[in-house]
C-alpha positions in Angstrom: 6.0 -25.0 -7.9 3.6 -22.8 -9.8 4.3 -23.6 -13.6 4.1 -19.9 -14.4 7.0 -19.1 -12.2 9.2 -22.0 -13.4 11.0 -20.0 -16.1 12.1 -17.5 -13.6 14.1 -20.0 -11.5 16.8 -19.3 -14.0 17.0 -15.7 -13.0 16.9 -16.5 -9.3 20.0 -18.6 -9.5 21.8 -16.0 -11.6 20.8 -13.3 -9.2 22.2 -15.3 -6.3 25.4 -16.3 -8.0 26.2 -12.6 -9.3 25.2 -11.1 -6.0 27.5 -13.4 -4.0 30.2 -12.8 -6.6 30.0 -8.9 -6.2 30.1 -9.2 -2.4 33.1 -11.4 -2.5 35.0 -9.2 -5.1 34.3 -6.1 -3.1 35.5 -7.7 0.2 38.7 -8.9 -1.6 39.2 -5.4 -3.0 38.8 -3.8 0.4 40.9 -6.4 2.1 43.8 -6.0 -0.4 43.9 -2.4 -1.3 42.4 -0.7 1.7 43.4 -2.8 4.7 46.4 -4.5 3.1 47.9 -8.0 3.4 50.0 -7.2 6.4 47.3 -5.6 8.4 45.0 -8.4 7.6 47.5 -10.9 8.6 48.0 -9.1 11.9 44.4 -9.0 12.4 44.2 -12.7 11.7 47.0 -13.3 14.2 45.3 -11.3 16.8 42.1 -13.5 16.6 44.1 -16.8 16.8 43.5 -17.7 13.2 46.0 -20.4 12.2 48.8 -19.4 9.5 47.7 -15.6 9.6 49.7 -14.6 6.4 48.7 -17.7 4.5 45.1 -17.2 5.6 45.2 -13.6 4.6 46.3 -14.4 1.1 43.9 -17.2 0.9 40.8 -14.9 1.8 42.0 -12.2 -0.6 42.5 -14.6 -3.6 39.5 -16.7 -2.7 37.3 -13.6 -2.6 38.8 -11.8 -5.7 39.2 -14.9 -8.0 36.4 -17.0 -6.7 34.1 -13.9 -6.8 35.0 -13.0 -10.3 34.3 -16.7 -11.3 30.8 -16.3 -9.7 30.0 -13.0 -11.4 30.8 -14.4 -14.9 29.4 -17.9 -14.3 32.7 -19.7 -15.2 33.5 -22.5 -13.0 30.9 -21.2 -10.7 31.2 -24.3 -8.4 34.9 -23.7 -8.0 34.3 -20.0 -7.2 31.8 -21.2 -4.6 34.2 -23.6 -3.2 37.1 -21.3 -2.9 34.8 -19.1 -0.6 33.2 -21.7 1.4 36.1 -22.3 3.9 36.5 -18.6 4.1 32.9 -18.0 5.2 33.1 -21.0 7.5 36.2 -19.5 9.0 34.6 -16.0 9.4 31.5 -17.4 11.1 33.8 -19.8 13.4 36.8 -17.9 14.2 35.8 -14.2 13.8 32.1 -13.8 14.7 30.8 -16.9 16.7 31.7 -15.6 20.1 29.9 -12.4 19.3 26.5 -14.1 19.2 24.1 -14.8 16.4 22.6 -11.3 15.8 24.6 -8.4 14.1 25.3 -5.6 16.4 27.8 -2.6 16.7 31.0 -3.4 18.8 32.9 -0.3 19.7 36.6 -1.0 19.1 37.9 2.3 20.0 36.2 4.3 22.8 38.0 7.5 22.2 37.0 7.7 18.5 33.8 5.8 18.7 34.9 3.4 16.0 32.8 0.3 15.7 32.6 -2.9 13.7 29.6 -5.2 13.0 29.6 -8.2 15.3 27.5 -11.4 15.2 27.8 -14.4 12.9 24.3 -14.3 11.2 25.7 -12.4 8.1 28.7 -14.8 7.7 26.4 -17.8 8.2 23.9 -16.5 5.6 26.8 -16.0 3.1 28.1 -19.5 3.9 24.7 -21.0 3.3 24.0 -19.0 0.0 27.4 -20.1 -1.3 26.8 -23.6 -0.4 23.5 -23.4 -2.5 25.6 -22.3 -5.4 28.0 -25.2 -4.9 25.2 -27.6 -5.0 23.2 -25.9 -7.9 26.1 -24.7 -10.0 26.0 -21.4 -12.0 22.5 -22.1 -13.5 21.3 -21.7 -17.0 22.5 -18.0 -17.4 26.2 -18.7 -17.0 29.2 -19.5 -19.1 29.3 -22.9 -17.7 25.8 -23.6 -19.0 26.9 -22.1 -22.4 29.9 -24.2 -22.8 28.1 -27.3 -21.8 25.2 -26.7 -24.4 27.9 -26.2 -27.1 29.7 -29.3 -26.1 26.4 -31.3 -26.3 25.9 -29.8 -29.9 29.3 -30.9 -31.0 30.6 -27.3 -31.7 
């Protein structure tokens, strides 16, 4: 790597971690307060997702709590780990049969309502979340701050 760019690696990890956290928190908010647990559970059941009510709560809590952990950089690996099975399930159970590329799928011909199909986005979030799981929160995180304080004996 170019030595002049090495100091900026810190910001790259932080940008990835915080961005993922924001995505997850917003999806958790939307699922909980806009869609609702009952409708999300019914949607899970209609797609054949095992334990639809339990999985609905797992998605909401994983996105909200895990996303918040990613944003603040506290237990970032745990926040990533909470979202890893969610994104794997989204790619496998929800979007895999729609093909790789994102495209609009009309769900209601009368109103023209459409949703995005394709597993490329879910797969990308899965891979980015795996990267945070492997790298940790990075130097610009509460995790790093507490580690450095522990090393200094504070």
